[in-house]
N, C-alpha and C positions, 0 to 999 in steps of 0.2 A: 146188685151193686154191688156185693161184697166181691165176685168174680173181676167186676172192672177194678176194684182196688189191688186185688190180689197179680193182675197184670200188671196194671201200675205199677205196683211195686216191684215184681219181678223184672221188667221194666230199666226201673230205677238202680235195683242193685245190679245189673249185669252194665248198666254208665259208671257206675261207684267203681266197678271193682276194677272196670278198665283202668281209672285213673288210677286207684289206690295202686297197681300193678305198676302202671307209668312213675309214679311219682316213689316206689321202692325202688324201682330200678334207677332213680335217678340221685337217690339217696346213696346208694351205693357207687353210684361212680363218683359224687361229689367226695365221699367220706375216705374213696380207696378201700372198700371193702367185699369180700366177693360177697355175690348175688347169695349165695345160698345161707351165709351169715342173716343177709337181710331177710330171706325167706323164715329162715329160725328163729327171727324175733318180731321182727316190726309185720309184716306178713302174717304170721301165726298168729301173735295176741290181737289184731284188725282183725284176722279174720274169726275168730272164733269169741268176740268180747260180745258180737250180741245172741250165741249160745249159751255164751255163762252168764248173760241177762236174762232168757229162758230159765235157765237153770235155778240160776237163784231165783228168779219171781216167784218160780215152782215150789221150792221148797220153801218157801216165806209164805206160799198159800195151802202147803199140806201137802203139796201134790210130789213125793218125793220120785212114785211111780217114772212121771214126765220126766222130771228131772235127770233117773239116771239113764232113762231111753233114749235121753237128748244126748246124753255124754256118750253111750254104746254107740249107739247106730251112727253118731255123727264121726265116730272113728271109723265103723266099718265102711259106711259112703265113703270118707276121703279115702282107706288104701284101696278098695275094691273100685271103686268106679270112679274117680277122678285122678289116682295112679294110673287106671289101665285104660281110660279114653286117653286121655294125655299122653300117655305111652304111644295107643296106636296112631295119633296126630303126628309126633316127631317122639323116635326112641330117647330114653330117657339116662343119658349120663353118671352113673353114679359113682360117686369120689370113695377111696378107698377108706376114709377119714370118716366119712358118714356110716360105713357100714361097722366100722370096729368101735365109733364112740358115740354118732345118736342114734343109732338103731336100737346101742343097748339100753339108751333111755325110754326110747318108748317100750322097748320091752319090760322093764321092770316097773315101770308105771303103770300098765299091762295087767304084770303078772299081780303087782298091789293090790292092783284096784278087784282084781279076781279076786285075791286072798280076803278082801277086807269085807268083801261081800258075798263072802260062802261062809258064815257062821253054821249055818245047820247042816251041810255037806261036810265039812270040816272041823269042829268044832259041836257037833251036836247040840246047837243051841234052837233055841224054839223061833225065831226071829233073825232073816238078814237083815244088818243093818250095818250101815259106815257110818261109825261112830264121831266124836268130835275131833278124838286124839289119832283116830286114822287118815282121817282129814287134815291133820298137822302135819302127820306125815307125808302124805301126797304134797302139799304145800311147801314144805322139806324138798322132796325133789325135785320140785319146780326150784324151787331156791339154790337145787347144785348145780341145777339143767343152765339156769341163768347166768351163775357164775363162772359155768364152764363157756359158753356162748362169749360173755365177756370177755374172758381171757384170751380166747382164742384170737379176737378180734383185737387186741392189744398186740397178742403177739405176731400176727400178722402187721400190721401199723408200724411195728419194732421193726422187724425183718426188710419193711419196704423202703424203710428211713436209711437203714444202713446199705440196703443194695444201691440206694439212691447216692447216699453219699459216696459209698464204693466206684459208682458209674457214671457219675453224673456228669466228670469231663468229657467221656467217651460219648453220651448222649449230647451233648451239649455241642460237641466238635461234629458227631454226623448231621445233628437239627442246620448245622454253619453250613456243612457243604452242601444239605438238601438245596438250601436258598439259591447259593451258586450255580445250582445245575438248570 
């Protein structure tokens, strides 16, 4: 019976993911926002919510190893399997902005976590522990990242509005010319 629930849950997860991707793409189109920004925000938070729930519940139940394993395993899985399979299906174009700005956030968070969880190796401690203050530092990194994403979205929107104001008559003239063709 448990296997049946697992298969049903997996099928529902796949269908839900399809709806989620379609909805996110529609939001990007409606808001004139880059799909990359939608991926970095809505999709990232949406797909991470179940992982966050598992890790938080594990921590509350005294299973810190499960919480940490979930986080590290998920990141390895996403970077290797998800990117690898996606690239095999269709080569992934990566913007220079992503390499210069978003990837460093990924590296910063990963290095910070590595330092925070390596008390025995780096500080000759007795136990590897990610403390509350270190958790706050990680949340601060997330806050800076969210602020950055919102600023990029705001800047892109301003650029789009300015472009439209400058080129509106040309676009309208072209559209009018197309109506009579």
